[in-house]
N, CA, C and O atoms as CSV, one atom per row, in Angstrom:
chain,resi,resn,atom,element,x,y,z
A,1,UNK,N,N,57.443,139.476,-130.723
A,1,UNK,CA,C,56.961,138.248,-130.062
A,1,UNK,C,C,57.830,137.860,-130.874
A,1,UNK,O,O,57.968,136.784,-130.291
A,2,UNK,N,N,58.534,137.784,-131.699
A,2,UNK,CA,C,59.618,136.726,-132.139
A,2,UNK,C,C,60.835,137.222,-130.857
A,2,UNK,O,O,61.597,136.276,-130.655
A,3,UNK,N,N,61.083,138.116,-130.217
A,3,UNK,CA,C,62.058,138.160,-129.400
A,3,UNK,C,C,61.523,137.609,-128.104
A,3,UNK,O,O,62.408,137.393,-127.277
A,4,UNK,N,N,60.229,137.312,-127.701
A,4,UNK,CA,C,59.966,136.441,-126.374
A,4,UNK,C,C,59.960,134.986,-126.585
A,4,UNK,O,O,59.718,134.173,-125.693
A,5,UNK,N,N,60.322,134.607,-128.169
A,5,UNK,CA,C,60.193,133.022,-128.453
A,5,UNK,C,C,61.776,132.710,-128.086
A,5,UNK,O,O,62.092,131.756,-127.375
A,6,UNK,N,N,62.862,133.761,-128.742
A,6,UNK,CA,C,64.524,133.620,-128.485
A,6,UNK,C,C,64.286,133.871,-126.705
A,6,UNK,O,O,64.906,132.963,-126.152
A,7,UNK,N,N,63.881,134.414,-126.075
A,7,UNK,CA,C,64.068,134.516,-124.577
A,7,UNK,C,C,63.138,133.378,-123.671
A,7,UNK,O,O,63.263,133.227,-122.456
A,8,UNK,N,N,62.399,132.790,-124.343
A,8,UNK,CA,C,61.829,131.702,-123.453
A,8,UNK,C,C,61.924,130.153,-123.935
A,8,UNK,O,O,61.544,129.260,-123.178
A,9,UNK,N,N,62.496,129.844,-125.348
A,9,UNK,CA,C,62.950,129.106,-125.873
A,9,UNK,C,C,64.303,128.186,-125.234
A,9,UNK,O,O,64.335,126.999,-125.560
A,10,UNK,N,N,64.960,128.499,-124.702
A,10,UNK,CA,C,66.005,127.809,-124.343
A,10,UNK,C,C,65.192,127.071,-123.038
A,10,UNK,O,O,65.259,125.862,-122.815
A,11,UNK,N,N,64.527,127.895,-122.344
A,11,UNK,CA,C,63.316,127.336,-120.844
A,11,UNK,C,C,62.431,125.984,-121.157
A,11,UNK,O,O,62.340,124.861,-120.661
A,12,UNK,N,N,61.757,126.787,-122.379
A,12,UNK,CA,C,60.765,125.257,-123.280
A,12,UNK,C,C,61.503,123.987,-123.329
A,12,UNK,O,O,61.230,123.029,-122.606
A,13,UNK,N,N,62.647,124.008,-124.387
A,13,UNK,CA,C,63.391,122.880,-124.394
A,13,UNK,C,C,64.254,122.227,-123.007
A,13,UNK,O,O,64.650,121.130,-122.614
A,14,UNK,N,N,64.256,123.386,-122.646
A,14,UNK,CA,C,64.899,122.515,-120.681
A,14,UNK,C,C,63.810,121.592,-120.587
A,14,UNK,O,O,63.923,120.374,-120.719
A,15,UNK,N,N,62.658,122.273,-120.334
A,15,UNK,CA,C,61.368,121.781,-119.860
A,15,UNK,C,C,61.045,120.640,-119.990
A,15,UNK,O,O,60.688,119.821,-119.143
A,16,UNK,N,N,61.205,120.530,-121.429
A,16,UNK,CA,C,61.576,119.807,-122.595
A,16,UNK,C,C,62.082,118.471,-122.357
A,16,UNK,O,O,61.415,117.467,-122.607
A,17,UNK,N,N,62.877,118.455,-122.030
A,17,UNK,CA,C,64.567,117.690,-121.564
A,17,UNK,C,C,64.284,116.869,-120.821
A,17,UNK,O,O,64.311,115.675,-121.117
A,18,UNK,N,N,63.870,117.424,-119.427
A,18,UNK,CA,C,63.846,117.606,-117.773
A,18,UNK,C,C,62.767,116.395,-118.086
A,18,UNK,O,O,63.115,115.236,-117.860
A,19,UNK,N,N,61.527,116.664,-118.580
A,19,UNK,CA,C,59.946,115.661,-118.963
A,19,UNK,C,C,60.642,114.243,-119.691
A,19,UNK,O,O,60.442,113.095,-119.294
A,20,UNK,N,N,61.106,114.456,-120.314
A,20,UNK,CA,C,61.698,112.946,-121.467
A,20,UNK,C,C,62.631,112.550,-119.873
A,20,UNK,O,O,62.177,111.583,-119.262
A,21,UNK,N,N,63.564,113.088,-119.395
A,21,UNK,CA,C,64.288,112.482,-118.708
A,21,UNK,C,C,63.615,111.431,-118.023
A,21,UNK,O,O,63.760,110.242,-118.309
A,22,UNK,N,N,62.517,112.081,-116.677
A,22,UNK,CA,C,61.642,111.058,-116.043
A,22,UNK,C,C,60.789,110.228,-116.715
A,22,UNK,O,O,60.592,109.123,-116.210
A,23,UNK,N,N,60.301,110.474,-117.618
A,23,UNK,CA,C,59.736,109.548,-118.898
A,23,UNK,C,C,60.592,108.475,-119.148
A,23,UNK,O,O,60.097,107.405,-118.795
A,24,UNK,N,N,61.950,108.374,-119.743
A,24,UNK,CA,C,62.539,107.355,-119.622
A,24,UNK,C,C,63.228,106.706,-118.840
A,24,UNK,O,O,63.826,105.703,-119.232
A,25,UNK,N,N,63.308,107.214,-117.325
A,25,UNK,CA,C,64.075,106.577,-116.630
A,25,UNK,C,C,63.493,105.512,-116.332
A,25,UNK,O,O,64.139,104.464,-116.323
A,26,UNK,N,N,62.388,105.528,-116.076
A,26,UNK,CA,C,61.811,103.756,-115.991
A,26,UNK,C,C,62.090,102.633,-116.776
A,26,UNK,O,O,62.632,101.623,-116.326
A,27,UNK,N,N,61.679,102.801,-118.120
A,27,UNK,CA,C,62.346,102.316,-119.051
A,27,UNK,C,C,63.956,101.820,-118.826
A,27,UNK,O,O,64.115,100.638,-119.132
A,28,UNK,N,N,64.668,102.224,-118.547
A,28,UNK,CA,C,65.660,101.887,-118.483
A,28,UNK,C,C,66.360,100.385,-117.471
A,28,UNK,O,O,67.351,99.673,-117.631
A,29,UNK,N,N,65.277,100.419,-116.462
A,29,UNK,CA,C,65.567,99.660,-115.318
A,29,UNK,C,C,65.009,98.005,-116.389
A,29,UNK,O,O,64.641,97.761,-117.538
A,30,UNK,N,N,65.248,97.313,-115.207
A,30,UNK,CA,C,64.658,96.238,-115.519
A,30,UNK,C,C,63.028,95.844,-115.437
A,30,UNK,O,O,62.314,95.706,-114.444
A,31,UNK,N,N,62.767,95.736,-116.632
A,31,UNK,CA,C,61.060,95.706,-117.096
A,31,UNK,C,C,60.205,94.687,-115.700
A,31,UNK,O,O,61.017,94.032,-115.047
A,32,UNK,N,N,59.512,94.617,-115.492
A,32,UNK,CA,C,58.685,93.680,-114.507
A,32,UNK,C,C,57.961,92.253,-115.130
A,32,UNK,O,O,57.440,91.286,-114.575
A,33,UNK,N,N,58.174,92.585,-116.442
A,33,UNK,CA,C,57.149,91.823,-117.058
A,33,UNK,C,C,58.664,90.446,-117.286
A,33,UNK,O,O,58.424,89.276,-117.583
A,34,UNK,N,N,59.746,90.860,-117.113
A,34,UNK,CA,C,61.048,89.835,-117.556
A,34,UNK,C,C,60.977,89.526,-115.334
A,34,UNK,O,O,61.196,88.458,-114.762
A,35,UNK,N,N,60.682,90.610,-114.806
A,35,UNK,CA,C,61.111,89.596,-113.211
A,35,UNK,C,C,59.955,88.495,-113.380
A,35,UNK,O,O,60.323,87.324,-113.282
A,36,UNK,N,N,58.558,88.754,-113.630
A,36,UNK,CA,C,57.529,87.755,-113.577
A,36,UNK,C,C,58.079,86.359,-114.475
A,36,UNK,O,O,58.025,85.154,-114.230
A,37,UNK,N,N,58.491,86.957,-115.339
A,37,UNK,CA,C,58.468,85.760,-116.688
A,37,UNK,C,C,59.524,84.739,-115.499
A,37,UNK,O,O,59.354,83.615,-115.028
A,38,UNK,N,N,60.443,85.595,-115.361
A,38,UNK,CA,C,61.857,84.738,-114.496
A,38,UNK,C,C,61.210,83.607,-113.053
A,38,UNK,O,O,61.490,82.420,-112.883
A,39,UNK,N,N,60.479,84.317,-112.366
A,39,UNK,CA,C,59.606,84.241,-111.082
A,39,UNK,C,C,58.892,82.712,-111.608
A,39,UNK,O,O,58.761,81.684,-110.944
A,40,UNK,N,N,58.563,82.932,-112.791
A,40,UNK,CA,C,56.863,81.995,-112.955
A,40,UNK,C,C,58.155,80.340,-113.720
A,40,UNK,O,O,57.826,79.159,-113.613
A,41,UNK,N,N,59.332,80.765,-114.312
A,41,UNK,CA,C,59.711,79.726,-114.757
A,41,UNK,C,C,60.262,78.809,-113.447
A,41,UNK,O,O,60.059,77.600,-113.334
A,42,UNK,N,N,60.944,79.583,-112.559
A,42,UNK,CA,C,62.350,79.161,-111.383
A,42,UNK,C,C,61.348,79.144,-109.781
A,42,UNK,O,O,61.959,78.880,-108.746
A,43,UNK,N,N,59.860,79.434,-109.718
A,43,UNK,CA,C,59.630,79.440,-108.163
A,43,UNK,C,C,58.978,78.000,-107.850
A,43,UNK,O,O,58.290,77.337,-108.627
A,44,UNK,N,N,59.345,77.675,-106.561
A,44,UNK,CA,C,58.993,76.676,-106.145
A,44,UNK,C,C,57.687,76.901,-105.512
A,44,UNK,O,O,57.376,78.050,-105.199
A,45,UNK,N,N,56.710,75.690,-105.244
A,45,UNK,CA,C,55.444,75.429,-105.195
A,45,UNK,C,C,55.305,76.509,-103.445
A,45,UNK,O,O,54.197,76.871,-103.049
A,46,UNK,N,N,56.067,76.706,-102.984
A,46,UNK,CA,C,55.475,77.322,-101.470
A,46,UNK,C,C,55.505,78.825,-102.325
A,46,UNK,O,O,54.500,79.534,-102.280
A,47,UNK,N,N,56.802,79.295,-103.159
A,47,UNK,CA,C,56.676,80.664,-103.509
A,47,UNK,C,C,55.672,80.862,-104.513
A,47,UNK,O,O,55.602,81.925,-105.130
A,48,UNK,N,N,54.950,79.978,-104.698
A,48,UNK,CA,C,54.032,80.387,-106.000
A,48,UNK,C,C,52.796,80.256,-104.847
A,48,UNK,O,O,51.664,80.698,-105.040
A,49,UNK,N,N,53.119,79.740,-103.927
A,49,UNK,CA,C,51.646,79.762,-103.002
A,49,UNK,C,C,51.660,81.186,-102.439
A,49,UNK,O,O,50.524,81.647,-102.329
A,50,UNK,N,N,52.689,82.038,-102.036
A,50,UNK,CA,C,52.670,83.269,-101.639
A,50,UNK,C,C,52.417,84.445,-102.846
A,50,UNK,O,O,52.058,85.558,-102.459
A,51,UNK,N,N,52.618,84.186,-104.442
A,51,UNK,CA,C,52.464,85.072,-104.943
A,51,UNK,C,C,50.810,84.697,-105.360
A,51,UNK,O,O,50.309,85.290,-106.315
A,52,UNK,N,N,50.018,83.695,-104.595
A,52,UNK,CA,C,48.623,84.084,-105.217
A,52,UNK,C,C,48.203,84.349,-103.582
A,52,UNK,O,O,47.227,85.099,-103.610
A,53,UNK,N,N,48.463,84.114,-102.549
A,53,UNK,CA,C,48.377,84.891,-101.455
A,53,UNK,C,C,47.573,86.289,-100.695
A,53,UNK,O,O,46.582,86.798,-100.171
A,54,UNK,N,N,49.257,86.381,-101.258
A,54,UNK,CA,C,49.408,87.945,-100.824
A,54,UNK,C,C,50.459,88.532,-102.047
A,54,UNK,O,O,51.034,89.603,-101.853
A,55,UNK,N,N,50.656,87.829,-103.213
A,55,UNK,CA,C,50.983,88.965,-104.276
A,55,UNK,C,C,52.085,88.745,-104.707
A,55,UNK,O,O,52.776,87.981,-104.034
A,56,UNK,N,N,52.739,89.385,-106.121
A,56,UNK,CA,C,53.590,89.320,-106.307
A,56,UNK,C,C,54.519,89.949,-105.413
A,56,UNK,O,O,54.906,89.124,-104.585
A,57,UNK,N,N,55.045,91.115,-105.245
A,57,UNK,CA,C,56.241,91.328,-104.454
A,57,UNK,C,C,56.374,90.526,-103.423
A,57,UNK,O,O,57.428,89.891,-103.441
A,58,UNK,N,N,55.291,90.219,-102.033
A,58,UNK,CA,C,56.001,89.497,-101.041
A,58,UNK,C,C,56.708,88.124,-102.049
A,58,UNK,O,O,57.931,87.982,-102.075
A,59,UNK,N,N,55.765,87.164,-102.853
A,59,UNK,CA,C,56.237,86.252,-103.844
A,59,UNK,C,C,57.394,86.514,-103.943
A,59,UNK,O,O,58.147,85.857,-103.223
A,60,UNK,N,N,57.892,87.364,-104.684
A,60,UNK,CA,C,59.555,87.824,-105.393
A,60,UNK,C,C,60.378,87.619,-104.461
A,60,UNK,O,O,61.245,86.746,-104.502
A,61,UNK,N,N,60.142,88.621,-103.267
A,61,UNK,CA,C,60.927,89.022,-102.092
A,61,UNK,C,C,61.751,87.492,-101.424
A,61,UNK,O,O,62.954,87.277,-101.275
A,62,UNK,N,N,60.603,86.643,-101.135
A,62,UNK,CA,C,60.624,85.461,-100.757
A,62,UNK,C,C,61.346,84.751,-101.878
A,62,UNK,O,O,62.228,83.993,-101.474
A,63,UNK,N,N,61.198,84.806,-103.095
A,63,UNK,CA,C,62.221,84.087,-104.094
A,63,UNK,C,C,63.463,84.231,-104.180
A,63,UNK,O,O,64.261,83.318,-104.392
A,64,UNK,N,N,63.814,85.785,-103.967
A,64,UNK,CA,C,65.163,86.141,-104.111
A,64,UNK,C,C,65.828,86.033,-103.048
A,64,UNK,O,O,67.055,85.969,-102.958
A,65,UNK,N,N,64.769,86.001,-101.895
A,65,UNK,CA,C,66.098,85.344,-100.532
A,65,UNK,C,C,66.249,83.839,-100.503
A,65,UNK,O,O,67.160,83.263,-99.908
A,66,UNK,N,N,65.224,83.205,-101.237
A,66,UNK,CA,C,66.137,82.031,-101.132
A,66,UNK,C,C,67.063,81.483,-102.648
A,66,UNK,O,O,67.494,80.360,-102.909
A,67,UNK,N,N,67.143,82.830,-103.494
A,67,UNK,CA,C,67.898,82.547,-104.080
A,67,UNK,C,C,69.525,83.154,-103.879
A,67,UNK,O,O,70.500,82.896,-104.584
A,68,UNK,N,N,69.472,83.800,-103.001
A,68,UNK,CA,C,70.525,84.806,-102.710
A,68,UNK,C,C,71.322,83.676,-101.154
A,68,UNK,O,O,72.533,83.720,-100.942
A,69,UNK,N,N,70.488,82.901,-100.391
A,69,UNK,CA,C,71.010,81.707,-99.613
A,69,UNK,C,C,71.592,80.427,-100.460
A,69,UNK,O,O,72.366,79.606,-99.968
A,70,UNK,N,N,71.110,80.383,-101.789
A,70,UNK,CA,C,71.661,79.071,-101.846
A,70,UNK,C,C,73.001,79.905,-102.898
A,70,UNK,O,O,74.040,79.412,-103.337
A,71,UNK,N,N,72.687,80.711,-102.983
A,71,UNK,CA,C,74.782,81.206,-103.452
A,71,UNK,C,C,75.758,81.152,-102.365
A,71,UNK,O,O,76.932,80.785,-102.318
A,72,UNK,N,N,74.965,81.608,-101.531
A,72,UNK,CA,C,76.188,81.299,-99.943
A,72,UNK,C,C,76.261,80.192,-99.160
A,72,UNK,O,O,77.044,80.151,-98.211
A,73,UNK,N,N,75.411,79.125,-99.490
A,73,UNK,CA,C,75.840,77.907,-99.058
A,73,UNK,C,C,76.690,77.416,-100.292
A,73,UNK,O,O,76.844,78.039,-101.343
A,74,UNK,N,N,77.399,75.742,-99.850
A,74,UNK,CA,C,77.932,75.607,-100.616
A,74,UNK,C,C,77.878,74.406,-101.025
A,74,UNK,O,O,77.999,73.643,-100.066
A,75,UNK,N,N,77.681,73.567,-102.546
A,75,UNK,CA,C,77.260,73.207,-103.236
A,75,UNK,C,C,77.637,71.815,-103.085
A,75,UNK,O,O,78.838,71.545,-103.109
A,76,UNK,N,N,76.342,70.426,-102.858
A,76,UNK,CA,C,76.759,68.837,-102.312
A,76,UNK,C,C,76.974,68.861,-103.889
A,76,UNK,O,O,76.364,69.564,-104.695
A,77,UNK,N,N,78.321,67.618,-104.234
A,77,UNK,CA,C,77.920,67.438,-105.133
A,77,UNK,C,C,76.865,66.113,-105.852
A,77,UNK,O,O,76.218,65.436,-105.053
A,78,UNK,N,N,76.757,65.829,-107.258
A,78,UNK,CA,C,75.906,65.342,-107.791
A,78,UNK,C,C,75.976,63.929,-107.533
A,78,UNK,O,O,77.158,63.586,-107.555
A,79,UNK,N,N,75.233,63.003,-107.307
A,79,UNK,CA,C,75.499,61.338,-106.988
A,79,UNK,C,C,74.399,60.652,-107.790
A,79,UNK,O,O,73.196,60.496,-107.580
A,80,UNK,N,N,75.576,60.140,-109.215
A,80,UNK,CA,C,74.513,59.431,-109.894
A,80,UNK,C,C,74.317,57.859,-109.467
A,80,UNK,O,O,75.132,57.273,-108.754
A,81,UNK,N,N,73.182,57.281,-109.972
A,81,UNK,CA,C,73.562,56.190,-109.354
A,81,UNK,C,C,73.485,55.799,-107.486
A,81,UNK,O,O,73.905,56.686,-106.743
A,82,UNK,N,N,72.936,54.448,-106.819
A,82,UNK,CA,C,73.041,54.188,-105.501
A,82,UNK,C,C,74.249,54.126,-105.088
A,82,UNK,O,O,74.519,54.774,-104.077
A,83,UNK,N,N,75.565,53.148,-105.905
A,83,UNK,CA,C,76.486,52.993,-105.773
A,83,UNK,C,C,77.568,53.852,-106.153
A,83,UNK,O,O,78.728,53.490,-106.350
A,84,UNK,N,N,76.933,55.464,-106.278
A,84,UNK,CA,C,78.484,56.050,-106.591
A,84,UNK,C,C,79.652,56.255,-105.745
A,84,UNK,O,O,79.550,56.245,-104.518
A,85,UNK,N,N,80.442,56.386,-106.177
A,85,UNK,CA,C,82.154,56.355,-104.974
A,85,UNK,C,C,82.409,57.988,-104.863
A,85,UNK,O,O,82.692,58.899,-105.641
A,86,UNK,N,N,82.171,57.849,-103.585
A,86,UNK,CA,C,82.458,59.312,-102.571
A,86,UNK,C,C,83.421,59.754,-102.504
A,86,UNK,O,O,83.595,60.753,-101.805
């Protein structure tokens, strides 16, 4: 009996390690909670409407496209007041 334990223990340990790797891998990615919080803080009304009508994945895709597009476009300088110098 002890001989079987010695033979099978490494395989049992290896199987346990593989199982734990599969359990831990989703925990290493960005949490969904953080993504939802970021979306709710920065979403525009159209994106919120998409969120209500189609769900989070569609709204998040629209949100990500807008943010990606805004990074590609050049930014205009912000003018203060009506007669700001050009």
